[in-house]
Structures are given as C-alpha cells and as structure tokens.
N, CA, C and O of each residue as an XYZ file, in Angstrom:
628
protein
N    -136.552     59.818     33.406
C    -136.005     59.612     34.393
C    -136.402     59.185     35.489
O    -137.607     59.094     35.727
N    -135.024     58.681     36.779
C    -135.341     57.927     37.397
C    -135.666     58.710     38.518
O    -135.218     59.845     38.683
N    -136.879     57.808     39.752
C    -136.969     58.677     40.670
C    -135.391     59.250     41.680
O    -135.253     59.956     42.679
N    -134.649     58.674     40.980
C    -133.568     59.006     42.069
C    -132.751     59.870     41.063
O    -131.657     60.269     41.463
N    -133.017     60.096     40.220
C    -132.296     61.903     39.023
C    -132.942     62.312     39.775
O    -132.313     62.325     40.834
N    -134.489     62.923     39.970
C    -134.864     64.055     40.327
C    -134.509     63.924     41.824
O    -134.391     65.122     42.080
N    -134.345     63.508     42.588
C    -134.102     63.433     43.488
C    -132.472     64.051     43.641
O    -132.195     64.737     44.625
N    -131.686     63.821     42.843
C    -130.707     64.052     42.936
C    -130.099     65.380     42.098
O    -129.075     65.979     42.424
N    -130.878     65.680     41.047
C    -130.438     66.656     40.283
C    -131.765     67.375     40.067
O    -131.650     68.199     39.160
N    -133.063     67.334     40.632
C    -134.172     68.670     39.922
C    -134.248     69.463     41.294
O    -134.151     69.078     42.459
N    -134.510     71.030     40.583
C    -134.252     71.967     41.904
C    -135.521     71.684     42.933
O    -136.469     71.028     42.501
N    -135.540     72.241     44.468
C    -136.728     72.718     44.732
C    -137.367     73.654     43.777
O    -136.610     74.413     43.172
N    -138.649     73.721     43.544
C    -139.886     74.718     42.669
C    -140.368     73.846     41.074
O    -141.377     74.018     40.391
N    -139.228     72.918     40.868
C    -139.642     72.066     39.786
C    -140.665     71.982     39.908
O    -141.117     71.902     41.051
N    -141.515     71.962     38.788
C    -142.712     70.992     38.156
C    -142.422     69.596     37.516
O    -142.351     69.450     36.296
N    -142.305     68.864     38.162
C    -142.448     66.796     37.756
C    -143.255     67.076     37.384
O    -144.011     67.992     37.707
N    -143.337     65.739     35.942
C    -144.467     65.832     35.730
C    -143.949     64.067     35.641
O    -142.842     63.731     35.221
N    -145.003     63.107     36.125
C    -145.261     61.625     36.494
C    -145.696     60.912     35.436
O    -146.176     61.568     34.513
N    -145.650     59.640     35.320
C    -146.071     58.781     34.292
C    -146.205     57.480     34.467
O    -145.405     57.198     35.359
N    -146.998     56.110     33.981
C    -146.626     55.129     34.778
C    -146.635     54.297     32.942
O    -146.557     53.073     32.833
N    -146.726     55.108     31.857
C    -146.485     55.014     30.665
C    -147.912     54.315     30.161
O    -147.741     53.904     29.014
N    -148.765     54.143     30.460
C    -150.241     53.767     30.337
C    -151.172     54.958     29.633
O    -151.021     56.147     29.915
N    -151.912     54.590     28.916
C    -152.977     55.671     27.961
C    -153.745     56.185     28.697
O    -153.872     55.842     29.872
N    -154.442     57.164     28.105
C    -155.222     57.475     29.261
C    -156.735     57.148     28.741
O    -157.163     57.317     27.599
N    -157.457     56.619     29.915
C    -158.829     55.998     30.280
C    -159.399     56.588     29.290
O    -158.652     57.534     29.039
N    -160.657     56.620     28.249
C    -162.034     57.776     28.266
C    -162.638     58.029     29.525
O    -162.485     57.399     30.572
N    -163.310     58.979     29.311
C    -164.094     59.688     30.557
C    -164.846     59.060     31.150
O    -165.052     59.265     32.347
N    -165.715     57.719     30.153
C    -166.516     57.021     31.108
C    -166.062     55.955     31.784
O    -166.754     55.462     32.674
N    -165.133     55.573     31.536
C    -164.214     54.771     32.841
C    -164.402     54.996     33.742
O    -163.531     54.260     34.206
N    -164.736     55.334     34.399
C    -164.794     56.108     35.961
C    -163.428     55.852     37.083
O    -162.422     56.448     37.468
N    -164.073     54.685     37.275
C    -162.844     53.707     38.035
C    -161.315     53.655     37.327
O    -160.290     53.644     38.009
N    -161.320     53.622     35.687
C    -159.924     53.599     35.523
C    -159.432     54.470     35.506
O    -158.310     54.497     36.011
N    -160.146     55.994     34.757
C    -159.776     56.845     34.709
C    -158.834     56.861     36.466
O    -157.630     56.768     36.705
N    -159.971     57.012     37.356
C    -159.346     57.577     38.487
C    -158.019     57.110     39.293
O    -157.229     57.759     39.979
N    -158.088     55.406     38.865
C    -156.940     54.644     39.399
C    -155.402     55.337     37.869
O    -154.260     55.511     38.293
N    -155.599     55.515     36.843
C    -154.638     56.256     36.124
C    -154.251     57.495     36.770
O    -153.047     57.715     36.901
N    -155.304     58.535     37.291
C    -154.461     59.733     37.613
C    -154.014     59.428     38.495
O    -153.008     60.134     38.562
N    -154.036     58.772     39.372
C    -153.469     58.385     40.462
C    -151.665     58.146     40.362
O    -150.860     58.441     41.245
N    -151.378     57.569     39.098
C    -150.213     57.239     38.924
C    -149.629     58.483     37.292
O    -148.710     58.280     36.498
N    -150.451     59.473     37.338
C    -149.825     60.127     36.308
C    -150.270     61.643     36.433
O    -151.219     62.260     36.916
N    -149.553     61.816     36.016
C    -149.884     63.850     36.881
C    -148.607     64.442     36.869
O    -147.532     63.878     36.667
N    -148.856     65.820     37.141
C    -147.670     66.971     37.851
C    -147.831     67.533     38.918
O    -148.936     67.814     39.383
N    -146.808     67.757     39.414
C    -146.504     68.615     41.353
C    -145.381     69.500     40.915
O    -144.809     69.430     39.828
N    -145.080     70.515     42.085
C    -143.905     70.961     42.262
C    -143.412     70.681     43.082
O    -143.792     70.743     44.252
N    -142.290     70.244     42.594
C    -141.140     69.609     44.365
C    -140.704     70.497     45.510
O    -140.113     71.576     45.553
N    -141.185     69.694     46.404
C    -141.286     70.991     47.680
C    -140.226     70.080     48.393
O    -139.173     70.672     48.629
N    -140.269     68.931     48.739
C    -139.035     68.500     49.742
C    -138.528     67.481     48.667
O    -138.981     67.047     47.608
N    -137.223     67.261     49.512
C    -136.466     65.709     49.437
C    -136.371     65.472     50.900
O    -136.275     66.204     51.885
N    -136.430     64.222     50.702
C    -135.868     63.566     52.186
C    -134.540     62.522     51.848
O    -134.774     61.944     50.787
N    -133.503     62.199     52.305
C    -132.807     60.855     52.193
C    -132.927     59.826     52.983
O    -133.307     59.953     54.147
N    -132.584     58.567     52.393
C    -132.948     57.768     53.661
C    -132.845     57.551     54.941
O    -131.989     58.168     55.575
N    -133.576     56.763     55.487
C    -133.793     57.134     56.720
C    -133.634     55.208     57.135
O    -133.915     54.158     56.557
N    -132.985     55.641     58.544
C    -132.871     54.065     58.888
C    -132.995     54.078     60.180
O    -132.461     54.655     61.128
N    -134.209     52.951     59.927
C    -134.408     52.502     61.351
C    -134.384     51.575     61.873
O    -133.800     50.793     61.122
N    -134.790     50.848     63.183
C    -134.311     49.834     63.964
C    -134.476     48.494     63.226
O    -133.710     47.541     63.372
N    -135.863     48.523     62.186
C    -135.779     47.119     61.779
C    -135.930     47.509     60.241
O    -136.450     46.677     59.498
N    -135.469     48.827     59.683
C    -135.851     48.485     57.789
C    -135.120     50.162     57.502
O    -134.960     50.910     58.466
N    -134.799     50.515     56.345
C    -134.203     51.591     56.163
C    -135.299     52.074     55.213
O    -135.344     51.478     54.137
N    -135.930     52.765     55.359
C    -136.809     53.813     54.404
C    -135.661     54.373     53.503
O    -134.543     54.696     53.906
N    -136.327     54.462     51.641
C    -135.481     54.698     51.094
C    -135.763     56.162     51.017
O    -136.647     56.622     51.740
N    -134.998     57.048     50.092
C    -134.901     58.444     49.585
C    -136.317     58.748     49.189
O    -137.086     57.816     48.953
N    -136.626     59.741     49.120
C    -138.102     60.075     48.389
C    -137.768     61.422     48.533
O    -136.840     61.858     49.214
N    -138.929     62.364     47.554
C    -139.193     63.511     47.455
C    -140.619     63.560     47.110
O    -141.229     62.626     46.589
N    -141.351     65.232     47.576
C    -143.074     64.740     47.577
C    -143.117     66.133     46.597
O    -142.210     66.965     46.610
N    -143.973     66.207     45.999
C    -144.624     66.843     45.147
C    -146.039     67.203     45.509
O    -146.963     66.438     45.787
N    -146.023     69.128     45.426
C    -147.370     69.580     45.865
C    -148.336     70.117     44.203
O    -148.219     71.076     43.440
N    -149.323     68.808     44.255
C    -149.968     68.612     43.196
C    -151.481     69.509     42.942
O    -152.229     69.425     41.968
N    -151.658     70.533     44.388
C    -152.760     71.304     44.876
C    -153.464     71.748     45.566
O    -153.564     71.208     46.668
N    -154.189     72.789     45.305
C    -155.455     72.535     46.773
C    -156.567     72.949     46.028
O    -156.808     73.447     44.928
N    -157.236     72.508     47.168
C    -158.901     72.749     47.259
C    -159.397     73.945     48.295
O    -159.178     74.159     49.487
N    -160.234     74.675     47.190
C    -160.164     76.161     48.602
C    -161.820     76.360     48.423
O    -162.501     75.925     47.494
N    -162.169     76.962     49.312
C    -164.065     77.928     49.369
C    -163.678     78.999     49.584
O    -162.880     79.108     50.515
N    -164.006     80.020     48.954
C    -164.384     81.763     49.041
C    -162.609     82.104     49.755
O    -162.363     82.946     50.618
N    -161.653     81.231     49.123
C    -160.195     81.900     49.615
C    -159.536     81.102     49.967
O    -158.426     80.723     49.592
N    -160.459     80.658     51.038
C    -159.282     79.415     52.149
C    -159.272     78.533     51.659
O    -160.299     78.172     51.083
N    -157.964     77.635     51.633
C    -157.774     76.828     51.342
C    -158.022     75.285     52.384
O    -157.389     75.150     53.431
N    -159.041     74.203     51.881
C    -159.320     73.583     52.845
C    -158.584     71.934     52.383
O    -158.562     71.120     53.306
N    -158.136     71.569     51.317
C    -157.413     70.472     51.134
C    -155.994     70.749     50.360
O    -155.970     71.349     49.286
N    -154.827     70.261     51.000
C    -153.603     70.341     50.133
C    -153.590     69.136     49.551
O    -153.958     68.305     50.382
N    -153.274     68.511     48.235
C    -152.857     67.388     47.875
C    -150.913     67.540     47.693
O    -150.289     68.469     47.180
N    -150.516     66.601     48.156
C    -149.411     66.313     48.503
C    -149.004     65.033     48.089
O    -149.780     64.219     48.590
N    -148.095     64.444     47.364
C    -147.845     63.128     46.916
C    -146.079     62.836     47.247
O    -145.216     63.397     46.573
N    -145.818     62.082     48.142
C    -144.523     61.532     47.908
C    -144.127     59.933     47.324
O    -144.518     58.812     47.651
N    -143.213     60.403     46.362
C    -142.657     58.771     45.731
C    -141.294     58.978     46.140
O    -140.457     59.876     46.234
N    -141.479     57.466     46.387
C    -139.621     56.911     46.907
C    -139.030     56.925     45.370
O    -139.524     56.812     44.249
N    -137.816     57.107     45.867
C    -136.354     56.511     44.970
C    -136.796     55.489     44.263
O    -136.980     55.751     43.075
N    -137.105     54.059     44.712
C    -137.264     52.921     44.224
C    -138.832     52.952     43.144
O    -139.418     51.921     42.814
N    -139.232     54.232     42.778
C    -140.636     54.159     42.020
C    -140.388     53.416     41.193
O    -139.214     53.149     40.936
N    -141.654     52.733     40.378
C    -141.098     52.423     39.246
C    -141.738     53.582     38.279
O    -141.516     53.356     37.089
N    -142.492     54.786     38.543
C    -142.726     55.077     37.633
C    -141.808     56.247     36.435
O    -140.606     56.302     36.694
N    -142.152     56.919     35.509
C    -141.504     57.976     34.881
C    -141.971     59.023     35.242
O    -143.116     59.474     35.284
N    -140.390     59.622     35.673
C    -140.547     61.329     35.901
C    -139.965     61.868     35.131
O    -139.002     61.369     34.548
N    -140.595     63.531     34.851
C    -139.364     64.657     33.883
C    -138.911     65.804     34.340
O    -139.225     66.138     35.483
N    -138.665     66.052     34.103
C    -138.779     67.848     34.468
C    -139.799     68.803     33.773
O    -139.106     68.897     32.760
N    -140.534     69.340     33.576
C    -141.524     69.983     33.128
C    -141.190     71.057     33.043
O    -141.708     71.562     32.046
N    -140.324     72.001     33.780
C    -140.287     73.687     34.381
C    -139.402     73.812     35.326
O    -139.584     73.435     36.484
N    -138.137     74.479     34.794
C    -137.632     74.795     36.615
C    -137.695     75.858     36.580
O    -137.574     76.436     35.500
N    -137.931     76.619     37.874
C    -137.616     77.993     38.374
C    -137.223     78.609     37.742
O    -136.085     78.293     37.395
N    -137.894     80.117     37.014
C    -136.908     81.015     36.612
C    -135.863     81.925     37.176
O    -136.307     82.612     38.096
N    -134.744     82.108     36.924
C    -133.562     82.726     37.615
C    -134.129     84.031     37.914
O    -134.554     84.681     36.958
N    -134.233     84.702     39.517
C    -134.909     85.805     40.071
C    -136.058     85.346     40.577
O    -136.445     85.871     41.620
N    -136.750     84.428     40.058
C    -137.543     84.095     41.190
C    -137.673     83.933     42.864
O    -137.402     85.057     43.287
N    -137.864     83.357     43.618
C    -137.643     83.666     44.811
C    -138.573     82.409     45.793
O    -139.788     82.431     45.989
N    -137.704     81.491     46.243
C    -138.016     80.524     46.556
C    -138.348     80.246     47.969
O    -137.487     79.561     48.521
N    -139.145     80.512     48.559
C    -139.723     80.379     50.616
C    -139.659     79.358     51.076
O    -140.583     78.547     51.023
N    -138.457     79.131     51.688
C    -137.832     77.746     52.014
C    -138.295     78.186     54.029
O    -138.443     79.281     54.572
N    -138.393     76.678     54.626
C    -138.643     76.632     55.694
C    -137.746     75.145     55.923
O    -138.030     74.102     55.334
N    -136.665     75.289     56.861
C    -135.903     74.147     57.715
C    -136.989     73.601     58.773
O    -137.905     74.224     59.310
N    -136.526     71.937     58.946
C    -136.662     71.824     60.092
C    -136.288     69.978     59.967
O    -135.897     69.350     58.983
N    -136.482     69.664     60.871
C    -135.935     67.861     60.779
C    -134.570     67.858     60.249
O    -134.042     66.790     60.557
N    -133.860     68.532     59.647
C    -132.469     68.314     58.814
C    -133.040     68.425     57.426
O    -132.322     68.283     56.437
N    -134.180     68.648     57.359
C    -134.599     68.527     55.596
C    -135.395     70.115     55.530
O    -136.288     70.488     56.290
N    -134.708     70.999     54.255
C    -135.627     71.859     53.583
C    -136.900     71.913     52.598
O    -136.822     71.703     51.387
N    -138.167     72.245     53.343
C    -139.268     72.459     52.691
C    -139.700     73.201     51.493
O    -138.874     74.066     51.783
N    -140.239     73.664     50.403
C    -140.766     74.579     49.476
C    -141.411     75.193     50.347
O    -141.712     74.384     51.225
N    -141.922     76.555     50.659
C    -143.283     77.125     50.853
C    -144.352     77.731     50.176
O    -145.571     77.882     50.262
N    -143.428     78.005     49.494
C    -143.863     78.558     48.165
C    -142.885     79.280     47.229
O    -141.829     79.602     47.774
N    -143.054     79.688     45.583
C    -142.177     80.276     45.369
C    -142.897     81.439     44.109
O    -143.656     81.204     43.168
N    -142.271     82.734     44.592
C    -142.710     84.114     44.388
C    -141.886     85.078     42.996
O    -140.723     85.285     42.652
N    -142.652     85.300     42.721
C    -141.764     85.953     41.611
C    -140.831     87.244     42.112
O    -140.073     87.697     41.255
N    -140.826     87.701     43.068
C    -139.922     88.702     43.242
C    -140.034     88.404     45.138
O    -140.823     87.854     45.905
N    -138.686     89.170     45.236
C    -138.691     88.708     47.041
C    -139.398     90.158     47.877
O    -139.572     90.369     49.077
N    -139.665     90.906     46.794
C    -140.857     91.531     47.630
C    -142.240     90.939     47.912
O    -142.951     90.970     48.916
N    -142.413     90.302     46.509
C    -143.947     89.273     47.176
C    -143.618     88.053     47.650
O    -144.623     87.378     47.870
N    -142.554     87.485     47.904
C    -142.276     86.346     48.721
C    -142.450     87.058     50.036
O    -142.982     86.408     50.936
N    -141.941     88.774     50.375
C    -141.673     88.797     52.097
C    -143.601     89.711     52.248
O    -143.790     90.164     53.377
N    -144.478     89.865     51.516
C    -145.948     89.754     51.657
C    -146.592     88.604     51.656
O    -147.762     88.602     52.039
N    -145.903     87.256     51.181
C    -146.351     85.963     51.202
C    -146.283     85.362     52.288
O    -147.086     84.533     52.715
N    -145.193     85.799     52.858
C    -144.961     85.395     54.161
C    -145.513     86.640     54.984
O    -146.563     86.074     55.292
N    -145.609     87.632     55.460
C    -146.108     88.387     56.366
C    -148.193     87.665     55.833
O    -149.036     87.504     56.715
N    -148.316     87.551     55.208
C    -149.471     87.067     55.116
C    -150.277     85.974     55.804
O    -151.421     85.989     56.259
N    -149.405     85.081     55.752
C    -149.502     83.452     56.365
C    -148.671     83.155     57.207
O    -148.714     81.932     57.337
N    -147.556     83.811     58.189
C    -147.363     84.327     58.743
C    -146.142     83.062     59.617
O    -146.005     82.634     60.763
N    -145.279     82.799     57.916
C    -144.002     81.846     58.360
C    -142.975     82.805     59.588
O    -142.889     84.020     59.768
N    -142.424     81.857     60.144
C    -142.183     83.342     61.218
C    -140.352     83.051     60.522
O    -139.526     83.769     59.959
N    -140.392     81.864     60.889
C    -138.852     81.223     60.679
C    -138.814     81.098     59.084
O    -137.909     80.264     59.108
N    -139.067     81.255     57.719
C    -139.527     81.233     57.020
C    -137.941     81.752     56.429
O    -137.603     82.830     56.918
N    -136.889     81.108     55.409
C    -135.934     82.430     55.189
C    -136.206     81.934     53.176
O    -136.877     81.030     52.678
N    -135.293     83.067     52.496
C    -135.729     83.374     51.254
C    -134.443     82.805     50.393
O    -133.267     82.999     50.703
N    -134.931     82.023     49.186
C    -133.612     82.032     48.424
C    -133.990     82.085     46.680
O    -134.760     81.444     45.965
N    -133.092     83.112     46.463
C    -133.320     83.694     44.867
C    -132.711     82.589     44.046
O    -131.681     82.029     44.420
N    -133.273     82.299     43.042
C    -133.575     81.238     42.123
C    -131.822     81.349     41.294
O    -131.802     82.576     41.205
N    -131.091     81.110     40.968
C    -130.231     80.875     40.093
C    -128.760     82.174     41.176
O    -127.695     82.402     40.603
N    -128.964     82.657     42.292
C    -128.135     83.372     42.849
C    -127.111     81.752     43.871
O    -126.251     81.867     44.745
N    -127.589     80.689     43.375
C    -127.191     79.943     44.574
C    -125.712     79.346     43.540
O    -124.844     78.586     43.969
N    -125.761     79.913     42.192
C    -124.780     79.531     41.012
C    -123.433     80.137     41.235
O    -122.278     79.715     41.170
N    -124.194     81.674     41.623
C    -122.908     82.838     41.692
C    -122.545     82.673     42.836
O    -123.147     82.383     43.870
N    -120.709     83.031     42.415
C    -120.111     82.803     43.284
C    -119.922     83.733     45.099
O    -118.964     83.739     45.873
N    -121.012     84.265     45.180
C    -121.786     85.177     46.099
C    -123.157     84.436     46.852
O    -123.908     85.101     47.566
N    -123.392     82.836     46.567
C    -124.339     82.089     46.890
C    -124.570     82.735     48.472
O    -125.688     83.127     48.804
N    -123.707     82.784     49.162
C    -123.923     82.936     50.809
C    -124.940     84.393     50.981
O    -126.047     84.575     51.488
N    -123.773     85.457     50.158
C    -125.374     86.849     50.314
C    -126.712     86.503     49.722
O    -127.562     87.379     49.882
N    -127.029     85.601     49.181
C    -128.728     85.005     48.691
C    -129.561     84.687     49.529
O    -130.768     84.798     49.312
N    -129.078     84.246     50.609
C    -130.273     83.575     51.534
C    -130.410     84.989     52.073
O    -129.616     85.874     52.390
N    -131.832     84.841     52.048
C    -132.264     86.492     52.949
C    -132.709     85.674     53.918
O    -132.947     84.555     53.464
N    -133.052     85.848     55.807
C    -133.468     85.578     56.776
C    -135.206     86.716     56.370
O    -135.257     87.935     56.209
N    -136.010     86.008     56.337
C    -137.192     86.486     56.543
C    -138.011     86.847     58.000
O    -139.154     87.303     57.969
C-alpha cells in the first residue's frame, strides 16, 4: 500500500512495515546493508500530520514511525523516529494493529495527536504516565472508538 493509504486508514499504534522492494544484501557489504536498512524496516505509527501550507511551498501530509530506543542502564539515550511523506516511493503495509482493549496514551499539541505509549490496560497506562510525568496526556481505549459510546472512552490522565 502507499503512504497515503497509511495516513488515511492505519490507526495510531499500528506496526508499519516498509520496503523499497530490493533484496537484503549480505552482511559483509556493510555500506550496502546500512543503505538497505534505511529503506526497509518496521516501526510503530505514532503521529499523522496533514499537509502544511507555507508562504512559498506546501509540505505534503506525513506520518512518523517510532523504530526503537537505544538505552543504557534503563535510561533511554536515543529514540529513533522516522517520518515518511505522502509522496514516498516506499511500499508500506500494516504488520499488526493494536488489539482491542489496549490503551493508547496520547498527547495533543499543535492541532495534532501523538501516540506516546501503547499499554495493555488502563492501569498500565496510568502507571506509565505517573512514571514518565506527562500531565496533559489522555487515554484512549482501542476499539472503544467504534462503540456508540466513543465519547465515554476517552479518559483524562
């Protein structure tokens, strides 16, 4: 599927796999392998952004994937995020959607919503918020947005 399909249809928290279609080079070719890894990977969908109009140009819609963290002694030192625009030539697929009952920890700012964490339960999400210190985060139960009571599913943290 295209990047536009991911922006339109994939839910926040989904695992997205992307590829350029080329075969993986052998590990002895380190430079070719590093270049291949930049165009082939998987990440969790954490943000979608609409097109942005600037005085001299318009930025296309885009989405951001969280690809991982590098940590030492339990402290995250580097977070790897990769953004893809709607006109990306890569091929995308939804590898896994969030399971019903999981809880999204979301933060709203600048007119956009960003996924901070995907928890297994409301209790786990509240513990994560308390540990990480996000005061303005809100909770959203996966699957509740399809219910008739979707307005009741959003919980303030």
